[in-house]
Residue frames as qw, qx, qy, qz and C-alpha x, y, z in Angstrom:
[[0.424, 0.525, 0.738, -0.016, 232.33, 99.47, 145.93],
 [0.241, 0.905, 0.081, -0.342, 232.25, 103.03, 144.57],
 [0.148, -0.633, 0.615, 0.446, 235.70, 102.50, 143.16],
 [0.409, 0.094, 0.873, 0.248, 234.57, 99.38, 141.33],
 [0.383, 0.761, 0.509, -0.122, 231.54, 101.21, 139.86],
 [0.094, 0.890, -0.202, -0.399, 233.77, 104.07, 138.80],
 [0.283, -0.403, 0.782, 0.381, 236.26, 101.67, 137.31],
 [0.443, 0.375, 0.806, 0.117, 233.49, 99.85, 135.43],
 [0.298, 0.879, 0.268, -0.258, 232.13, 103.17, 134.20],
 [0.050, -0.770, 0.461, 0.438, 235.57, 104.29, 132.99],
 [0.345, -0.142, 0.873, 0.314, 236.19, 100.92, 131.30],
 [0.431, 0.585, 0.687, -0.032, 232.73, 100.95, 129.72],
 [0.194, 0.911, 0.001, -0.363, 233.31, 104.52, 128.45],
 [0.152, -0.592, 0.667, 0.426, 236.69, 103.50, 127.01],
 [0.405, 0.136, 0.883, 0.195, 235.22, 100.41, 125.40],
 [0.390, 0.765, 0.484, -0.167, 232.34, 102.48, 123.89],
 [0.089, 0.867, -0.257, -0.416, 234.84, 105.07, 122.61],
 [0.236, -0.369, 0.816, 0.378, 237.00, 102.35, 121.12],
 [0.451, 0.392, 0.802, 0.017, 233.92, 100.70, 119.69],
 [0.326, 0.873, 0.194, -0.306, 232.86, 104.03, 118.05],
 [0.029, -0.729, 0.539, 0.422, 236.38, 104.45, 116.68],
 [0.380, -0.078, 0.890, 0.238, 236.29, 100.88, 115.30],
 [0.460, 0.643, 0.604, -0.102, 232.92, 101.48, 113.61],
 [0.220, 0.903, -0.095, -0.355, 234.24, 104.72, 112.09],
 [0.201, -0.539, 0.732, 0.366, 237.42, 102.93, 110.96],
 [0.460, 0.210, 0.853, 0.126, 235.38, 100.17, 109.34],
 [0.389, 0.823, 0.357, -0.209, 233.20, 102.81, 107.55],
 [0.040, 0.841, -0.370, -0.393, 236.33, 104.62, 106.35],
 [0.332, -0.265, 0.845, 0.325, 237.80, 101.36, 104.99],
 [0.476, 0.505, 0.720, 0.012, 234.54, 100.63, 103.15],
 [0.275, 0.912, 0.074, -0.294, 234.56, 104.14, 101.63],
 [0.120, -0.676, 0.610, 0.396, 238.17, 103.74, 100.54],
 [0.446, 0.048, 0.872, 0.196, 237.36, 100.39, 98.99],
 [0.439, 0.734, 0.506, -0.111, 234.43, 101.96, 97.11],
 [0.113, 0.906, -0.197, -0.358, 236.63, 104.88, 95.97],
 [0.301, -0.422, 0.773, 0.366, 239.32, 102.44, 94.79],
 [0.488, 0.360, 0.788, 0.107, 236.65, 100.57, 92.78],
 [0.318, 0.888, 0.244, -0.226, 235.39, 103.85, 91.27],
 [0.054, -0.797, 0.460, 0.387, 238.95, 104.92, 90.35],
 [0.426, -0.127, 0.848, 0.288, 239.59, 101.49, 88.78],
 [0.464, 0.618, 0.635, 0.002, 236.38, 101.81, 86.74],
 [0.180, 0.933, -0.018, -0.312, 237.33, 105.35, 85.70],
 [0.213, -0.586, 0.664, 0.413, 240.80, 104.20, 84.55],
 [0.468, 0.182, 0.841, 0.203, 239.24, 101.34, 82.58],
 [0.363, 0.819, 0.425, -0.131, 236.80, 103.80, 80.98],
 [0.007, 0.874, -0.284, -0.394, 239.59, 106.19, 80.18],
 [0.348, -0.323, 0.788, 0.393, 241.66, 103.44, 78.55],
 [0.457, 0.467, 0.749, 0.108, 238.66, 102.41, 76.43],
 [0.244, 0.925, 0.195, -0.215, 237.92, 106.01, 75.42],
 [0.144, -0.760, 0.470, 0.425, 241.57, 106.75, 74.71],
 [0.430, -0.066, 0.831, 0.348, 241.92, 103.61, 72.59],
 [0.397, 0.661, 0.636, 0.030, 238.71, 104.42, 70.77],
 [0.085, 0.927, -0.021, -0.364, 239.77, 108.03, 70.25],
 [0.251, -0.539, 0.644, 0.482, 243.04, 106.93, 68.71],
 [0.419, 0.235, 0.832, 0.276, 241.18, 104.58, 66.37],
 [0.279, 0.846, 0.442, -0.108, 238.68, 107.28, 65.42],
 [0.093, -0.841, 0.251, 0.469, 241.52, 109.74, 64.97],
 [0.322, -0.261, 0.765, 0.492, 243.24, 107.39, 62.51],
 [0.346, 0.506, 0.770, 0.179, 240.01, 106.70, 60.65],
 [0.110, 0.915, 0.274, -0.274, 239.08, 110.37, 60.67],
 [0.229, -0.639, 0.426, 0.598, 242.48, 111.31, 59.34],
 [0.288, 0.083, 0.816, 0.494, 241.84, 109.14, 56.30],
 [0.166, 0.735, 0.657, 0.031, 238.26, 110.46, 55.99],
 [0.084, -0.843, -0.050, 0.528, 239.47, 114.01, 56.42],
 [0.218, -0.345, 0.601, 0.688, 241.71, 113.63, 53.40],
 [0.183, 0.401, 0.827, 0.347, 238.77, 112.27, 51.39],
 [0.015, 0.850, 0.491, -0.188, 236.48, 115.10, 52.61],
 [0.199, -0.681, 0.171, 0.684, 239.13, 117.73, 51.93],
 [0.204, -0.034, 0.726, 0.656, 239.43, 116.55, 48.33],
 [0.077, 0.609, 0.772, 0.167, 235.61, 116.54, 48.03],
 [0.099, -0.858, -0.317, 0.393, 235.17, 120.00, 49.61],
 [0.212, -0.525, 0.362, 0.741, 237.93, 121.49, 47.53],
 [0.199, 0.228, 0.796, 0.524, 236.20, 120.04, 44.48],
 [0.021, 0.781, 0.621, -0.061, 233.07, 121.94, 45.46],
 [0.164, -0.765, 0.008, 0.623, 235.08, 125.19, 45.47],
 [0.203, -0.165, 0.638, 0.724, 236.13, 124.61, 41.88],
 [0.546, 0.508, 0.254, -0.615, 233.67, 125.58, 39.20],
 [0.614, 0.258, 0.681, 0.305, 232.82, 123.59, 36.10],
 [0.097, -0.229, 0.318, 0.915, 233.50, 125.83, 33.06],
 [0.078, -0.385, -0.779, -0.489, 230.18, 124.69, 31.53],
 [0.168, -0.676, -0.607, 0.383, 228.29, 126.38, 34.41],
 [0.088, -0.530, 0.039, 0.842, 229.45, 129.83, 33.22],
 [0.063, 0.031, -0.660, -0.748, 228.09, 128.98, 29.73],
 [0.086, 0.509, 0.837, -0.183, 224.59, 128.27, 31.13],
 [0.136, 0.540, 0.479, 0.678, 222.19, 130.41, 29.09],
 [0.329, -0.847, -0.412, -0.066, 220.55, 132.03, 32.08],
 [0.543, -0.448, -0.054, 0.708, 223.84, 133.63, 33.15],
 [0.218, 0.135, 0.367, 0.894, 223.82, 135.82, 30.01],
 [0.220, -0.661, -0.587, -0.413, 220.07, 136.42, 30.47],
 [0.479, -0.719, -0.363, 0.350, 220.63, 137.68, 34.03],
 [0.407, -0.291, 0.131, 0.856, 223.33, 140.11, 32.88],
 [0.056, 0.349, 0.545, 0.761, 221.11, 141.30, 29.99],
 [0.334, -0.737, -0.555, -0.193, 218.09, 141.83, 32.27],
 [0.498, -0.595, -0.221, 0.591, 220.26, 143.63, 34.79],
 [0.280, -0.020, 0.298, 0.912, 221.37, 145.97, 31.99],
 [0.148, -0.572, -0.584, -0.557, 217.69, 146.63, 31.10],
 [0.444, -0.729, -0.479, 0.205, 216.92, 147.43, 34.72],
 [0.422, -0.436, -0.018, 0.795, 219.72, 150.02, 34.95],
 [0.147, 0.088, 0.416, 0.893, 218.98, 151.73, 31.60],
 [0.239, -0.602, -0.623, -0.438, 215.20, 151.77, 32.01],
 [0.451, -0.684, -0.414, 0.398, 215.49, 153.03, 35.58],
 [0.343, -0.318, 0.075, 0.880, 217.77, 155.88, 34.50],
 [0.026, 0.257, 0.539, 0.802, 215.64, 156.86, 31.51],
 [0.322, -0.648, -0.618, -0.308, 212.24, 156.81, 33.21],
 [0.468, -0.635, -0.374, 0.488, 213.34, 158.31, 36.50],
 [0.278, -0.196, 0.146, 0.929, 215.04, 161.18, 34.71],
 [0.096, -0.377, -0.595, -0.703, 211.98, 161.67, 32.52],
 [0.407, -0.696, -0.588, -0.070, 209.54, 161.69, 35.45],
 [0.478, -0.524, -0.253, 0.659, 211.77, 163.90, 37.64],
 [0.196, -0.185, 0.227, 0.936, 212.24, 166.53, 34.90],
 [0.037, 0.510, 0.740, 0.436, 208.62, 166.47, 33.65],
 [0.115, -0.160, 0.181, -0.964, 207.35, 168.96, 36.21],
 [0.604, -0.318, -0.524, -0.509, 204.26, 166.77, 36.57],
 [0.746, -0.386, -0.517, 0.165, 205.24, 165.31, 39.95],
 [0.287, -0.904, 0.145, -0.281, 205.78, 167.25, 43.17],
 [0.141, 0.641, -0.705, 0.270, 208.94, 166.82, 45.29],
 [0.623, -0.246, 0.639, -0.379, 207.31, 164.20, 47.57],
 [0.908, 0.333, 0.157, -0.201, 206.25, 162.14, 44.59],
 [0.551, 0.684, -0.465, 0.115, 209.72, 162.44, 43.01],
 [0.214, -0.550, 0.730, -0.344, 211.19, 161.32, 46.36],
 [0.819, -0.001, 0.475, -0.321, 208.87, 158.32, 46.36],
 [0.825, 0.547, -0.122, -0.073, 209.88, 157.45, 42.80],
 [0.252, 0.708, -0.619, 0.228, 213.57, 157.78, 43.73],
 [0.506, -0.381, 0.685, -0.360, 213.08, 155.47, 46.74],
 [0.909, 0.212, 0.286, -0.217, 211.34, 152.77, 44.64],
 [0.708, 0.653, -0.264, 0.052, 213.99, 152.96, 41.92],
 [0.018, 0.690, -0.663, 0.290, 216.93, 152.99, 44.35],
 [0.680, -0.249, 0.610, -0.323, 215.58, 150.00, 46.31],
 [0.907, 0.368, 0.155, -0.132, 214.93, 148.04, 43.16],
 [0.524, 0.734, -0.410, 0.133, 218.37, 148.85, 41.77],
 [0.223, -0.606, 0.700, -0.305, 220.14, 147.84, 44.98],
 [0.809, -0.058, 0.520, -0.267, 218.28, 144.55, 45.14],
 [0.854, 0.518, 0.001, -0.036, 219.04, 143.76, 41.50],
 [0.285, 0.754, -0.554, 0.210, 222.72, 144.59, 42.05],
 [0.539, -0.421, 0.669, -0.293, 222.71, 142.12, 44.97],
 [0.919, 0.252, 0.265, -0.148, 221.49, 139.49, 42.51],
 [0.616, 0.721, -0.298, 0.113, 224.42, 140.31, 40.27],
 [0.127, -0.680, 0.656, -0.301, 226.80, 140.04, 43.21],
 [0.780, -0.153, 0.555, -0.246, 225.34, 136.63, 44.13],
 [0.869, 0.492, 0.022, -0.052, 225.78, 135.51, 40.51],
 [0.328, 0.759, -0.521, 0.211, 229.45, 136.50, 40.62],
 [0.443, -0.488, 0.682, -0.315, 229.89, 134.52, 43.85],
 [0.896, 0.114, 0.377, -0.203, 228.25, 131.46, 42.31],
 [0.784, 0.609, -0.080, 0.088, 230.49, 131.67, 39.21],
 [0.074, 0.813, -0.538, 0.210, 233.74, 132.45, 41.09],
 [0.826, 0.032, -0.532, 0.185, 236.02, 129.50, 41.83],
 [0.470, 0.055, -0.567, 0.674, 237.01, 129.23, 45.47],
 [0.239, -0.328, 0.118, -0.906, 234.14, 131.42, 46.71],
 [0.731, -0.167, 0.241, -0.617, 231.30, 129.04, 47.54],
 [0.158, -0.168, 0.973, 0.030, 231.24, 125.31, 48.21],
 [0.695, 0.323, 0.227, -0.601, 228.52, 124.09, 45.85],
 [0.575, 0.097, 0.766, 0.269, 227.92, 121.17, 43.55],
 [0.047, 0.053, 0.561, 0.824, 227.18, 121.83, 39.87],
 [0.189, -0.568, -0.760, -0.252, 223.51, 121.14, 40.53],
 [0.295, -0.710, -0.413, 0.487, 223.45, 123.59, 43.46],
 [0.190, -0.331, 0.223, 0.897, 225.14, 126.24, 41.30],
 [0.053, -0.270, -0.692, -0.667, 222.55, 125.74, 38.50],
 [0.263, -0.685, -0.678, 0.040, 219.70, 126.02, 41.04],
 [0.289, -0.608, -0.182, 0.717, 221.22, 129.22, 42.46],
 [0.097, -0.103, 0.445, 0.884, 221.50, 130.68, 38.94],
 [0.153, -0.482, -0.761, -0.406, 217.86, 129.75, 38.24],
 [0.298, -0.717, -0.531, 0.339, 216.79, 131.46, 41.46],
 [0.229, -0.475, 0.076, 0.846, 218.80, 134.61, 40.65],
 [0.038, 0.146, 0.640, 0.753, 217.34, 134.60, 37.12],
 [0.201, -0.627, -0.737, -0.153, 213.77, 134.33, 38.41],
 [0.292, -0.718, -0.344, 0.530, 214.30, 137.14, 40.92],
 [0.191, -0.300, 0.296, 0.887, 215.97, 139.41, 38.32],
 [0.040, -0.327, -0.729, -0.600, 213.13, 138.70, 35.87],
 [0.244, -0.724, -0.632, 0.131, 210.56, 139.58, 38.59],
 [0.271, -0.613, -0.105, 0.735, 212.36, 142.84, 39.27],
 [0.091, -0.076, 0.498, 0.859, 212.45, 143.80, 35.58],
 [0.135, -0.515, -0.770, -0.351, 208.76, 142.92, 35.22],
 [0.270, -0.742, -0.474, 0.388, 207.92, 145.04, 38.28],
 [0.247, -0.412, 0.140, 0.866, 210.04, 147.94, 36.97],
 [0.005, 0.149, 0.626, 0.766, 208.31, 147.93, 33.60],
 [0.225, -0.653, -0.713, -0.122, 204.86, 147.75, 35.22],
 [0.323, -0.677, -0.295, 0.592, 205.80, 150.56, 37.62],
 [0.194, -0.226, 0.333, 0.895, 207.15, 152.69, 34.74],
 [0.061, -0.376, -0.729, -0.568, 204.01, 152.07, 32.71],
 [0.268, -0.733, -0.616, 0.110, 201.66, 153.01, 35.55],
 [0.305, -0.606, -0.093, 0.729, 203.69, 156.13, 36.35],
 [0.140, -0.024, 0.509, 0.849, 203.78, 157.11, 32.65],
 [0.133, -0.572, -0.726, -0.357, 199.98, 156.72, 32.43],
 [0.313, -0.759, -0.416, 0.392, 199.60, 158.94, 35.53],
 [0.281, -0.401, 0.181, 0.853, 201.96, 161.52, 33.99],
 [0.037, 0.240, 0.645, 0.725, 199.94, 161.55, 30.71],
 [0.220, -0.705, -0.670, -0.071, 196.68, 161.95, 32.63],
 [0.327, -0.697, -0.219, 0.599, 198.07, 164.83, 34.66],
 [0.231, -0.187, 0.383, 0.875, 199.50, 166.47, 31.56],
 [0.044, -0.457, -0.728, -0.509, 196.12, 166.13, 29.86],
 [0.287, -0.774, -0.530, 0.194, 194.42, 167.73, 32.88],
 [0.330, -0.531, 0.042, 0.779, 196.97, 170.56, 32.87],
 [0.134, 0.088, 0.571, 0.805, 196.36, 171.13, 29.13],
 [0.155, -0.646, -0.694, -0.278, 192.57, 171.19, 29.69],
 [0.335, -0.753, -0.347, 0.448, 192.94, 173.59, 32.57],
 [0.292, -0.340, 0.239, 0.861, 195.22, 175.82, 30.53],
 [0.040, 0.325, 0.673, 0.663, 192.75, 175.79, 27.62],
 [0.240, -0.749, -0.618, -0.006, 189.88, 176.69, 29.95],
 [0.344, -0.632, -0.140, 0.681, 191.86, 179.60, 31.36],
 [0.199, -0.084, 0.443, 0.870, 192.44, 180.93, 27.90],
 [0.083, -0.515, -0.715, -0.465, 188.75, 180.70, 27.04],
 [0.335, -0.837, -0.433, 0.006, 187.63, 182.60, 30.16]]
């Protein structure tokens, strides 16, 4: 009787073990089937993407040639742009900025009216203004140079207008600054003359 129970137990254990193995095998087969489906879907997707890529590549190649011609056209400059009246005006105003800066700064520095700190301040204002106005000139050269910037004629004209306006603002500021400084110099000179006259009287 004990032998039969033991035999039943062993058989039951073996059957349960085989049953567990069968369940695991069935699960593994299901996973493999799912993976095979995923791989098939991935291959189909790849084929679609690859086909689409080749079509896009062919279309883009044609478009690229069109875009290249267009972009290279933007690098060229219409000769009429260089004849735009504001180009000469910018150069003329830049010349005024340089000559007026040199004349007035030299005059104020050598007048003896302003102390070293004030002369340093004047130098800083003039130097900053001159550097900024020279940047405008550099930008103008870039706008007018073929092969430098990709711009349409309209964009080039707008850039020239912007440079003109900024150069004009700088010249207006310079003249106002020179005028105010000259007025201050005259006032101080007048005060010095009055002081000197008073000293002579007493």
